Every structure is written in C-alpha cells, then in structure tokens.
C-alpha positions, 0 to 999 in steps of 0.5 A: 575765584575772581569771576563775575559771578563771584564778585557780584553774587550771580549771573542774573538768571534768577531774575530772568526766571522771576520776570517769566513767572511774574509776567505769567501772573499778569504783573511787572517786576522791577528794581530800584538800585542806588550805588553803595546803598543796595538794591530793592526788588519789587513785583506786582501780580494779579492773584485770586482769593484763596478758598477755604483750606481743604484736607489734603488727605482723606480721614482714615477708615474709622471703625469707632462710629458713635464711639466717645472720645475725650481729648486733653490737651493744652495745645489748642490747635492740636486739640482742635486737629485731633477733635476735627478728625475723630469727629469725621470718623463719626466719634462723639468727641469732647475736648478740654485744656489742661 
C-alpha cells in the first residue's frame, strides 16, 4: 500500500481528537517538527488535584465481626490490603512479614 496514510503513519485524525480533548480541559496542544529529526508533540491542561483514593467496591458482608486473624506475607502491599479489608469487616487483625 503506497497511500499517504501508510507512508506517513496516519491521517491526522488522532491529532484532531487530542486537540478537542485538550481544549475541553482548557489547555493547548502543539507540535515542534524538524525535518529529518522527528517531531515533539506537547499539551497543557488545567486539572484539579485528585482526592484520596476510593475503594471501588464495598467490602463483602462479613459474619466474622470480632474474630481474630493473622496475616503472614512477605509482600507489604498485599498484606496491608488484606489487613484493611478484614478490618473493615470488624475483624481484629495482626499482620507480620515472613
């Protein structure tokens, strides 16, 4: 295929979509291009600071309120997550690393 799309890698549709999205975020988009050296695409946007992360799913109903659990795992992130979820069920949880 010797079409312009194949030869130059696109129709420019992606750039027009990016331009509209960036304008919706009260920003600007541009390109700096040097023949034989490539192109630099950039954008600015006005964004709000993110709030604290939210759990996307509520914890499942738990019938183990006040039960005790010990979590033993070398992966701190996983250990913390399980401890948090069980704690939200009302369990008394201790966690240790292996």
